C-alpha positions as CSV (number, residue, x, y, z in Angstrom):
1,M,-46.5,-45.7,27.6
2,T,-47.7,-49.8,26.3
3,V,-44.9,-48.4,22.8
4,L,-42.2,-48.0,25.8
5,E,-42.9,-50.8,28.1
6,P,-41.7,-53.6,26.2
7,L,-38.0,-50.9,25.6
8,S,-38.1,-50.4,29.2
9,Q,-38.2,-54.5,29.8
10,R,-35.3,-55.0,27.2
11,C,-34.0,-52.9,28.7
12,D,-35.1,-53.8,32.6
13,D,-32.7,-51.8,35.0
14,D,-30.1,-49.8,32.6
15,L,-31.6,-46.2,32.8
16,D,-28.9,-44.9,30.7
17,R,-29.5,-48.4,28.0
18,F,-33.2,-46.6,28.0
19,Q,-32.7,-43.3,27.4
20,S,-30.0,-44.1,24.6
21,E,-32.0,-46.6,22.9
22,L,-35.3,-44.1,23.1
23,A,-33.8,-41.3,21.6
24,L,-32.3,-43.1,18.9
25,N,-35.3,-45.1,17.9
26,L,-38.5,-43.1,19.2
27,D,-39.8,-41.8,16.0
28,L,-39.2,-45.0,13.8
29,D,-41.0,-46.5,17.2
30,L,-43.9,-45.2,17.3
31,W,-44.4,-44.6,13.6
32,D,-48.2,-45.8,12.9
33,S,-48.7,-46.0,9.1
34,R,-52.7,-46.0,9.6
35,A,-52.3,-42.7,11.2
36,D,-53.9,-40.0,8.9
37,Y,-51.1,-37.3,9.6
38,V,-48.2,-34.5,8.2
39,S,-44.9,-36.5,10.0
40,L,-42.0,-34.2,9.8
41,L,-38.9,-36.7,9.8
42,T,-35.2,-35.6,9.1
43,L,-33.6,-37.4,6.1
44,H,-31.8,-39.8,8.7
45,A,-35.3,-40.8,10.6
46,S,-36.8,-41.9,6.7
47,K,-34.7,-44.3,6.1
48,G,-36.5,-47.8,6.2
49,L,-40.3,-45.6,5.7
50,E,-43.0,-45.3,2.7
51,F,-44.9,-42.6,2.3
52,A,-47.2,-41.8,-1.0
53,V,-46.4,-38.1,-0.6
54,V,-43.0,-36.6,0.1
55,F,-41.7,-33.3,0.4
56,I,-37.8,-32.0,0.5
57,V,-37.4,-28.6,1.1
58,G,-34.2,-26.8,1.7
59,C,-32.8,-28.3,-1.3
60,E,-30.3,-25.4,-2.4
61,D,-26.7,-25.4,-1.9
62,G,-25.4,-24.4,2.1
63,L,-28.2,-26.0,3.2
64,L,-28.1,-29.3,1.3
65,P,-25.2,-30.1,1.5
66,L,-24.6,-28.5,4.5
67,R,-21.7,-25.8,4.4
68,W,-20.6,-23.8,6.8
69,G,-17.4,-22.3,4.5
70,A,-15.3,-25.0,5.8
71,A,-13.0,-27.3,2.9
72,E,-13.6,-29.8,4.9
73,D,-17.2,-29.6,4.1
74,D,-16.7,-31.5,0.8
75,A,-15.5,-34.4,2.2
76,N,-18.7,-35.0,3.3
77,L,-20.5,-34.7,0.1
78,P,-21.1,-38.9,-0.2
79,E,-22.9,-38.6,3.1
80,E,-24.8,-35.9,2.0
81,R,-25.6,-36.8,-1.6
82,R,-26.6,-40.3,0.0
83,L,-29.0,-38.9,2.7
84,L,-30.8,-37.3,0.0
85,F,-31.1,-39.6,-2.0
86,V,-33.3,-41.8,0.7
87,G,-35.5,-39.4,1.3
88,M,-36.3,-39.2,-2.3
89,T,-36.6,-42.5,-2.5
90,R,-39.0,-42.7,0.0
91,A,-42.1,-41.6,-2.2
92,R,-44.1,-43.9,-3.7
93,E,-46.2,-41.6,-5.4
94,R,-45.4,-38.4,-5.6
95,L,-41.3,-35.9,-4.6
96,F,-41.5,-32.4,-4.3
97,L,-38.2,-30.9,-4.1
98,S,-37.7,-27.4,-2.8
99,H,-35.4,-24.5,-2.6
100,A,-35.9,-20.8,-2.2
101,K,-34.7,-18.1,-4.0
102,K,-34.1,-16.3,-1.1
103,R,-33.3,-17.3,2.8
104,L,-32.5,-15.5,5.8
105,W,-29.6,-17.0,6.6
106,R,-27.2,-15.9,10.2
107,G,-29.8,-12.9,11.0
108,Q,-29.3,-11.7,7.0
109,L,-31.6,-12.0,3.6
110,R,-29.4,-13.3,0.8
111,P,-30.1,-15.0,-2.7
112,Q,-29.9,-19.4,-2.6
113,A,-28.3,-20.9,-4.9
114,L,-30.1,-24.8,-5.8
115,S,-28.1,-27.3,-4.7
116,P,-25.7,-28.6,-6.6
117,F,-27.1,-32.7,-5.9
118,I,-30.4,-31.0,-7.9
119,A,-29.5,-29.2,-10.7
120,A,-27.2,-32.9,-10.8
121,I,-30.5,-34.5,-12.3
122,Q,-31.7,-35.2,-15.8
123,Q,-34.1,-32.2,-16.7
124,E,-36.5,-34.3,-18.0
125,L,-36.7,-36.5,-14.8
126,L,-38.0,-33.4,-13.4
127,E,-41.5,-31.1,-13.3
128,L,-40.1,-27.3,-13.2
129,S,-42.7,-24.9,-11.8
130,Q,-43.0,-22.3,-9.5
131,A,-45.2,-20.7,-6.8
132,P,-46.9,-17.7,-7.0
133,I,-45.5,-15.3,-5.0
134,F,-48.2,-15.0,-2.0
135,K,-49.7,-11.5,-1.1
136,P,-51.1,-10.9,2.5
137,A,-54.5,-11.6,2.9
138,E,-56.8,-8.6,2.7
139,K,-58.0,-8.3,6.7
140,P,-61.6,-8.7,6.8
141,S,-64.7,-6.2,7.7
142,G,-66.3,-6.7,10.8
143,E,-65.9,-7.1,14.4
144,Q,-62.6,-8.5,16.5
145,L,-63.4,-11.2,18.4
146,D,-61.5,-11.3,21.3
147,L,-60.3,-15.1,22.7
148,F,-60.8,-14.3,26.3
149,A,-63.3,-12.4,26.3
150,N,-66.5,-13.4,28.6
151,P,-69.7,-14.4,26.1
152,N,-72.6,-13.2,29.0
153,N,-70.7,-9.3,28.9
154,R,-71.8,-9.0,24.8
């Protein structure tokens, strides 16, 4: 609550202004760079922040840039490219860009193409790797514990 007090004082009795400023600034107002945790941010919310390591996921055509199939989507390409650049420049030490070869999209498993923004990056600037395909872990042998079991009944 102490974080919200200055905002409350600035807005006085104007509830609409308070709600609007809260919605627009909450991520940045509550950001604590000293905390030891993972932060999930949109590319929009990352502007002005820096992190040692940044992961940008979903670097696939259709997601980045977002395309719904309409021709007017191409009008947003410069803004989408700028947003990706903002996200990329948040990394001080390491930047990971990832994409899926297949993705469940609109109810169907579909092959995914690499984002044209990533494809345009000079290859000598990239270190490519492929994550291994993960196999489900084998079930451990032994008794399955019951989270709600009464320990006195054992």
